[in-house]
N, C-alpha and C positions, 0 to 999 in steps of 0.2 A: 498360502500367501493370499492376502486380501486382493480382490480383483480390481485394484485401482487403475489398471490399464484401461478397462472398459469405461472408467469414469472420465477419462480425458476426452473432451469434445473433439480435439484434433490430435491425432496420434501418428501422423505421417511425417517422415523426415523431409518431405517436400515443403513443410511449413518453414520455409526460409526464403530470403530474397534471392532472386535468380542470379544476381551478380556474385553472390557468395559461391554459387556452383561454378560460374565461369572462372572466377579467381581460383577456386579449388582445382579445376582442371589445369589451369595455367601453372599452378604450383607443382602439380603432379607431373606435367610435361617437362618442367624445369628441374625436376628432382629436388624441389625445395619443400622439405617437410620436417624442418628442424623444430626443436622444442621452442615454444614461445610462451609468453605470459600476457594475458589481456586483462584490463581492468574495466569493470562496469561502474560508472559513477554518474552523478547528475550535476547540473550546472547552477541551478537556482531553486529555492523553495517555491512551490506553487502558492497561489492565492495571496502573494505578498506576505507570506507568513514567516514565522521565525524558526520553524522546524518542519520535518517531514517524518513519515512513518514507513518503515521498510516492510513490504509485503510481496508475496508471490514466489519467494525462494523455494518453498516446499513443493508447490506445483511444478516449478522448474526442475527440481531434483527428480520428480516422477517422470517428467518428459525426457530428461537426459538419460535416465537409466533404461528407457524403453525406445530410444531413438534409433530407428532402422529404416532402410529403404526396402519396400516390398518389391516383388516381381512386377507388380502393376506400376509402381513408381519408376522403376528402371525402364520399363517399356515406354512410359510417357516421356521420360527424358530423352530416350533414343529417338522418339518422333520429332524432337525439336531440331534434329539435324546438325547439332553443334558439338555434341559430345562424342569422343572416340570410344570404341568398344573397350579398350583397356581401362579407361577411367570408369566406365560403367561397371566393369567387372570389379574394380576396386570398391565402388559404392555398394556392391552386393553384400559385402562383408563389413560394411561400415557400422561402427558404433562408437560412442564416446568412451574413450579409455583414459582420459586425463584426470587431473585432480581439480577440486573446486573448494575454494575458501569463501566464506561469506559472513556477514553480520547475521545474528539470529533474527528470525522473522518477528516482527513487532517492535524491533529496535527503533529508537529515535535517531534520525540520521540528518546529515547536513551536506551541503554542496562540496564538491571536490574530493570527497572520501571514496576510496574504492570499496564499494559495497559487496561486489562479487569479484573474485580473482580466479582466473582460469589458467591452469598450467596444462598444456597439451601440445600435440604436434600442430603445425601450422594449419593443415587442412581441416582437422577436427575443430580447432578453435575458430576458424573462419566460418565454417558451415553453421555453427550453432549461434552465431551472433544475433540473428533475428529472434531466435527462440528465447535467449536470455533477456533481451530487451522487452519483448512482448509480455512475458510473464511478470517481470518486475516493474516495468513502467506503469502499466495500467493499475495494477493492484496497489502499488504504492501511492498513486494519485488518489484513489478512492479511500484507502485507509487514512491518508492524511486529511482529506476533506471530512471524513466522519469524525476523526479525532477533534478537529476544530469545532464541529457541531456539538460533539459530546461535551467539550470544555465550555462552550458558550452556554449550554444548558445547566451548567454547574454539576456536570456528571449525572444528569437526569436520565430518565428512561427514553432512549431513542429507538423508535421502531422503523426499520428499513422497509419502505413501501415502493421500491423503484422498479419492479419487474417490467411493468408496462411501458416504462420510458427508457429502459436500458438499451444499450447499443447491441441489439440482437441477443439470441439465446446464450451464447458464450459470454457476452458482455454482462448479461444479467447474473449468471452464475458466478463469474469472477468478482463482480461488484458486491454481491451478497457476501461472499467469502471475505473480501477485503474490508467491507464495512463492519463486519463482526469483529475483526481484528482491531479496527479503529474505535470501537466502543459501542456500536449498536447492540441493543439488548436482544433483538429478535428480528425476524423477517416475515414478509408476506409470501416469500418465494418457497412454496411447499417442497419442491424438489431439492432445493438447497438445504432446507431443513432436514430432509431425509439423509442426504449424502454427507452433509457436514456436521450434523448434530446441533444445528442452530435452532433455538426455540422459534416456533412459528406463531404468528399473531394475525389477528384480523377478525372483524365481526360482520358488519353489514355495509352495503352501499345504498345510495339513494334509490336504486331500482327496487330494492326490497320494500322500502316504504311506499313507493309509488305503485307497487303491485297490489296493495291492499286498499279496501274501500276508504280507510281512514288511517291517519298517522298513529293514533292510539292503538288501533287493532294490530298494526304492524309491530309496534313496540311490545304489546302484550303477547303476541304470538312468538316473537323471538325470545322474550324472557321466559316463556313457558318451556321452550325447547332447550335453551342454554342458560339456566338460572345462575350457574356459577361463573359465567363469563359474559355477562351482558353489558354492552356499551351501546347506548342509544345515540344514533346520528341525528342531531336535532336541528339541522339547518336546511332540510329539504324544502320546507314551505316558508316558515317564519320562525327564526330562532327563539325570540323572546315572547311572541304572542301565542305561539303554538308548540314549537318543539320542546322547550324546557318544561312547559306545563304538562304536556302529555308524558314526557319522560318521568316527571315526578309522580304522576298517577300510576304509571306502570311500575316504576321503581318502588313505590310504597308497598305493593303486593310482594315484591321480592324481599324487602326488608322484614316484612311480617313473617316470612318463612325462614329468616335467618341469613339471607344472602345480602350482598352489597351490589352496587351498580355504578356505572360511570356514564358520562356523556361525551360526545365528540363533536367538535366544530371543524368544518372543512371550508369555510368561506367567511367573508365579512371582516369587520374590524375586530381582530382577535383580542386585542388588549381590552377594548370596551366591552365586547360581548362576554368574555370570560369573567370579567368583574361582575357583570350583571347576572350571569348564570350562577356564579358562586353565591351571590346574595339570595337568589331564589332557592337554591338547594339548602342553604343554611336556614332560611326562613321556614322552609317546609320541614325542618328537623332532620336533615340528612347531611351533617357536616362530614361524614365519612365518604360520601359519594365523590368521585374524582372526575376531573376534567382532562380530556385529551384533545389535542389540536393537530391539524394537518393543513395542507394547501400551500404549495410552493415555498416551503420554509428554507431559509438559509441560516448560516451561523450568525450573520449580522442581525437578521430579524429576531432570531431566538435570543441573542444577547440583549437586544432592546427590550423584548418582552420580559425577560428575567429581571432586568434593571428596573422595570416598571412594576415589579412584584405581581405580575399576572399569575393568577392561581391555577397554574397548569401542572399536572402531574406527569404527563408523558407527551412525547412529540412524534408524530408520524411524518417521516421525511422521505421523499422519493426522488424526483427529478434531479435536483441540484446535488444530491449526495452520490447517486450512482452514475452520473455522467461527468462529474467534475465541475459542473456549473460553469463558472467563468473561465476555467482552465480546461483546454481540450486535451492536454497531454502532460506527462511528466517528462522532464528534460534529461532523462538518462541516456548515456552514450557508452560505447564499447570501443576502447582504444588499446592499441599495442603498447606495452610498457617495457618489454625486454625480449630478446631473442638469443638463441644459442650462437656463440662465436666459435667456429671450428678451430681457429688459430690458437685460441687460449683455452678451448674446451670448457668454457664457462658461459654464464648468461650475461649478456651485455645490455645495459639500459638503452632505451631509445626514447625519443621525444618528438611529439608533433608540434610544429610551430604555426602561428597564425598572426595576422595583422592585428587581430583582437586578442590582447594578452590573456583575457579570461578563457579563450578557447585553446590556448596552448596547454599541453598536458604535463603532468609531473612524471619524470622518468623513473625507471627502475621498479624492482619488486618491493612493494610497500605493505606495511601494516598500518593500522589506526589504533592509537592509544587514547583512551578516555581518562582524563584527569579529574580527580575529586578533591574537594576541600575537607576540612575537619568535620563538617556537618553532613558529609555524604552527598553534597550537591555537585553536579557536573560543572566544571569551570572551563574546560577546553578539550577539543579533540586534536590530536597531534598526528600528522602524517610522518612516518619514519621508514627508513629502509629496513628490509627484512632482518638484517643482522643486528639491528639496534635494539637495545633494551632500555626502557625508561624505568628508573627505579623510584619507588616512593620515598619521600623525604629528601630527595636530592634536587637541588636547584638547577634548572636548565634554562637556556635562552631559546626562545622559539620565534619563528619568522613567518611573515605573511606569505601565503602561497604565490602571490603575484610578484614576489621579490621586490617589494617597495620598502620604504623606510620603517614600516610598522613592525614592532617586535615587542616581546614581553618576557619576563622571567617568572618562574613559578616552581615551587616545591610542592608536589602533590601529596596529600595525606594518604591517598590510595590511587592505584592505577589499574586499568583493565584493557588488555588487548581485545579488539572487537572482532577481528577476522578469525574464524574457526574453520578447521578443515572438515568438510562435509562429505566429499567424495574422494576416493583414492583408487586410481586405475579404473575409474568409471563406476565404482561400486560404493554404496553408502557405508560409512564407517559405523553408524548407529542403526539399529533396527528401525524399520519404518513403522511409525505409529499409525493408528487409524486416523481418518480425516478429522473426526470429532475430537480425539485426544490432542492432535497437533494443533488444531485451531484454538482449543482452549488454552494451550500453553502459549501460543503466539499472542492471544488476547491478553493474557495475564502479564506477559512480558512487556507489552505496550503500557499497560496500566501501572506497572511497577516502575518502568523507566521514566515515564512522564513526570512522576513525582520527584525525580532527581534533578529537575531543571527549574530554575527560578521562574516565577510567574511572568517576569518581564519578557522572557523568550516565547511565552505562550499567548501573549496578547493577540486578540483578533486584529486590531488595528495598530500599526506602527510598533511592531515588536522589536525588542533589543536584538542585535546581531550576535549570535553565539560565535566564539572564537574557534576557527579551524586554522591551525598553523602547521608549520613543518619544523623538523629538527635542523640544526645547523649543517649536518652532514648532507641531508637531502637538499637543502638550500644551495650548498656549494656545488653539488652535482648538477642541479638545474642551471645554476649560473654558468657553469663550465659549458653546458650545451648552448646556452644563449650566446656566450662570447665566441664560441666556435662558429655558430651560425652567422654571427655578424662578420667575423673574419672571412668566412666563405663567400658571403654576399659582396664584400668589398673587393674580392679578387675577381669577380665575374664582370 
């Protein structure tokens, strides 16, 4: 077995919010450990965007299948003076033994959809809440940000350079993994390159050039050592008066030997400077020499540079990609959807209410169906109860999740259920792939799915809103809960 356990930065079952454990002991004392179903979903697309990218589920599966309390963990909990010995004894043998359904990693996702569905006993499902959200929220945020940057570049070469600005060591590793799913071509993070099979990239910093008596000597020394991978950083002193001129001199020697070279800009007016640098390279007879840029790039900046036809071959993106930039978090939540009813010996739907209708949940055990038109383009995602089947070619009426007046009818040319069973009784249903193999599949999944959505949903600014609706049966169930809640409130 591949030793993926050692690869997890945090492998302790204590990686949970403390109130999960206090609730778990409360359930244990009350003999409440019935079967339940929880949904993980999110409430809005980040970055005012029209879509999101699902990431983190594969690392979550690793964590769930190795989730145990060690003797040291139990001793620590005992020191807190709040947990009974019987409950601590229960935790000694604790492991996740439930079922898990989820979207495939790399899927294009939208608000209100259950991305992960947990079937387990109440104590197990409660304790893993923080773990589910931690793995899926952060990685989905970064994968979404990267996909936006990748699309803004017209699917160009995106290099992830964010290690030094990431949120700590685990944040750096998770961000590199997620950014590769989102479309980055490689990373400067050498450890992530080794563990995840991601191409590693990088050449020189300003300190290399400043360590030599002259800029030209620094360029020539680097070109001699790495003739096949030479990219000259040309803005240490003066990009146009010195940097590009010395790069051309050093690059000429490489070309004579049959190699190519590139130049990188890390400051200044990128649009103007790249145009001028391109002129200098072409005038010197090096049209094949390429230009790379970095320096606090965002999708908005990249989209502007692309629209201005800036002659840029690749983009080094760091801070804004691995931290989420303008968004500090993904809005994923974990809510109870159904619980076992002893009287009927069946699962009964439950619903959370809120004064803010957008924060009320959708009751019951649900699946998500993606509907496609005759051109293979996604037209809508439909929330349906587990026992419902949406048939292709058959016209159905669908309703807005907020139970307002909006509805539409559609006969799909093809349909796809999005939730797939990944764990059964706590064990993977499919053999675990290597990290590199799984990451490659997740990345390919994103690139395949993104092509199935109209460009209007992928606009950086003011994207069209993709339809996420519900079946009539789910609408009626939700409406019955709302009416019952209104009735109950009027009696109090």
